[in-house]
C-alpha positions, -999 to +999 in steps of 0.1 A: -476-249-265-495-282-265-518-292-293-548-292-269-539-257-256-534-244-292-568-258-302-586-243-272-571-208-278-581-210-315-616-221-306-619-191-281-608-168-309-635-180-333-660-167-307-643-133-307-641-132-344-678-136-346-682-103-327-658-085-349-620-083-348-603-055-368-568-070-362-580-103-378-593-085-408-563-063-414-538-091-409-551-107-442-547-074-463-510-074-471-482-099-478-463-099-446-436-123-459-425-096-484-411-077-455-388-105-443-358-097-466-354-062-450-358-075-415-335-104-419-308-079-430-309-065-396-292-096-383-264-101-409-237-098-384-230-132-368-212-119-337-224-126-302-243-092-302-254-092-339-265-128-345-299-141-355-328-133-332-345-160-311-379-148-325-393-146-360-388-112-377-424-110-389-435-116-354-414-087-342-428-064-370-464-073-360-455-065-324-446-030-333-478-026-354-498-037-323-478-012-301-488+018-323-522+006-329-530+006-293-506+032-280-488+009-256-455+010-238-431-018-242-440-034-208-477-031-216-473-045-251-456-075-236-484-079-211-513-076-235-497-097-262-496-125-235-531-118-223-553-110-254-564-136-277-570-112-305-533-101-302-521-137-302-541-145-333-527-114-351-493-127-342-500-162-355-503-179-321-465-180-314-452-203-287-433-174-272-441-137-270-411-112-271-403-096-239-400-058-234-362-059-239-365-077-272-391-053-284-369-023-275-338-039-291-356-046-323-370-011-326-336+003-319-320-018-347-346-004-371-338+031-359-299+028-363-301+009-396-328+029-413-346-003-423-378+014-412-376+032-446-375+000-464-405-013-446-424+018-455-414+016-491-425-020-493-459-011-479-462+016-505-452-009-533-480-032-521-506-004-521-496+005-557-499-032-567-535-032-554-542-004-579-543+023-552-521+046-571-521+084-568-547+099-592-563+130-577-537+150-560-522+150-526-527+168-492-497+177-472-500+185-435-483+180-402-492+173-366-475+175-332-464+143-316-459+154-279-431+142-256-426+146-219-403+176-212-400+167-176-398+198-155-380+216-182-394+250-194-392+264-229-358+280-223-341+248-210-313+236-233-319+204-252-296+179-268-264+170-252-268+198-227-302+185-214-303+174-178-330+148-184-330+121-209-368+126-214-361+157-233-330+150-253-342+158-288-376+173-284-380+211-289-405+237-280-427+257-303-458+278-301-489+277-322-521+297-317-507+309-283-502+273-271-468+258-264-460+224-277-430+202-268-417+172-288-418+163-324-438+166-357-452+140-380-453+154-416-474+134-440-486+136-475-520+119-481-536+107-514-570+125-518-587+096-535-580+068-511-570+088-479-538+067-476-506+082-462-480+079-489-449+097-475-439+106-440-411+126-423-404+132-387-389+164-373-386+182-339-417+203-331-398+237-339-393+228-376-419+249-396-442+229-418-431+250-448-395+236-445-406+200-455-417+193-490-430+157-495-445+163-530-432+149-563-432+162-598-466+159-616-486+159-584-511+186-574-503+194-537-530+210-515-516+229-485-528+254-459-517+290-454-487+279-433-469+267-465-473+300-484-440+309-501-426+275-497-416+258-529-427+223-539-418+198-565-455+193-575-480+217-587-485+243-559-521+244-547-514+264-514-539+286-497-531+323-498-530+346-467-529+384-465-503+407-449-509+436-426-525+463-448-527+439-478-557+416-474-563+389-501-588+397-528-621+379-536-605+356-561-579+344-536-607+339-510-627+318-534-595+298-543-588+292-506-624+279-501-619+255-530-586+242-516-599+240-480-627+217-492-602+195-509-579+195-479-605+183-452-597+147-457-561+155-446-571+157-410-585+122-408-553+102-406-540+124-377-573+120-359-572+082-362-535+082-350-543+103-320-578+094-310-582+058-322-545+046-317-538+070-289-503+074-304-502+112-303-474+111-275-441+093-274-421+080-245-389+076-265-365+106-264-344+106-296-355+117-331-345+084-347-366+065-323-396+088-328-391+085-365-396+046-362-427+051-340-442+076-364-436+053-393-455+025-376-484+049-367-487+058-404-483+021-413-511+011-389-533+039-402-529+026-438-539-009-427-569+007-409-578+026-441-572-003-464-597-023-444-622+005-450-615+005-487-619-033-489-652-031-472-665-004-495-656-024-525-678-053-515 
């Protein structure tokens, strides 16, 4: 990119920034370079297929943030990153934008290596370093991340027996009389700062109560679906009655108190689905969905961190 072109683009961005640019604001909130050691490790193999990438690793990381923030496919991410000045500013005005194949390959390396977990842990370390440590308990909940089942019905086999790649790992389940196909994002959220602190991805048929994201010493607020499920933290789970054995007034009042404390737990999922439009996935395997869900949660934390910073001014 010529110096003149670079100057012109940056000048145009200044006009956009005056109108408000969330991406420009969140880009300054964390230390991006701290993620480089984990990403560089993806390319430790110096063979023809495993050598160093042509593009900066932090650039690739930010591309995946943009993808989940805006609910984009790989081709659309490539197009918009070339087209939108706010995207290019977030990426640091690179000379070259990664193409869709490079984006897919980078995300696949994260999935196969498990390095997405290192990225998530580094983000959590930075949140703690800002003083945003857990103080008032946690809220655990889960939400459906839908996938395309193709023409398959709920009794069509999945996995290796599936006839379509689109439905390889997704599973069917029913909630409230409505069928859902795909996956689940389980999360535990800090009540004080509304930040997602731990995540887990499963197929849709895994019951919420089978996943415990709590840690010892934490108060964990959970809805009725978790009744009877053990947790490592202090169990603040809502009670539910059984046929012929309704809950008493004390349990009803307790449920009301827990319900009020749990209301914040819906916000992260609402942002991920309504603001980021990332409530559906086009990828087909559990590992790939895990990476996408992690970046959705990562993006939400940046979104919430911006809110916290503004409130502190």
